C-alpha angles and dihedrals in degrees: 000000000000106000096179116126127225117199116195114209127189111241123240124030095357092053092050094049093041097054093076091050092049090047088057085061093050092259105133116154118236090231130030106265090202093063100034134084092213119108100199122053134187113223140208085260095079092207095051132073133179127231117197113207143165115272093242091053099046096087091049095053091051097041093052093044100248084122128035098204132017141197112207142140121277087238091069091050090049093048100042096035125242098257113127096025140077117224104218107173147356104237093194092223133124090029116194142130138251111226146170111237134180139181116283090243088064095040094057091069103017130115116191089203086068099051113126108159127014138184108211133181113210147142085229110063095155096050090044095052094046094047095049094040090057086060092047095252123142111225136192103200116197113199118225127170099214150347090052094170090067093065097078091040092054094042094245090124140355095228143018138214110209146138116277129190112167096356093233094122092052090049093048089055096043097254129141128207108239106170137011113229099183144337109246133209135157121270137203111230136176139205108249095226091049089052089058100041097039100024103140095049095042092048089050093053095041093051092049093048092046093047091053091049093050091048090059096050 
């Protein structure tokens, strides 16, 4: 039985901040993922390899067993649903927030308490509908995959729901944060079948990664 472990990590900021945590568990890639075009890396832990994936794909790789463990944003778990995965730990990295934002021209006279029907552009239609439905607000959610700030400028939607870190991109495009939907950090997740078949090694890795994350908070 193959007891090797594959860890899927979202590229970008999550990868950069996850690498020190992985190193604490002895998982150090043989090449620098941030400077290589490769997507699959052997590591100094001979039984562990890293898979570098797009954020939107990470949950799929873990859910279907192509990866045993995954490090991904809570936003992806909220959007895709946690079915088919165990959430093992909050790693407290890649902190950001998911917000509703709108152009300054609307914000100057807008009251979120009076919202009734909204047209929103977002990567997160499921989260958006659930959040606003809980407030009794009807929502037309238009799914986009990037450049969310362009949607109000182009007249596609009046508002957006998107991840925000510093808020500088919103400000540069004349948008104002109106409501905070959720605080987001990256999570360590596992495939349930892998947890049963490879439990000792997965638990060892997960404990070491989580301990390092908690030590940094």
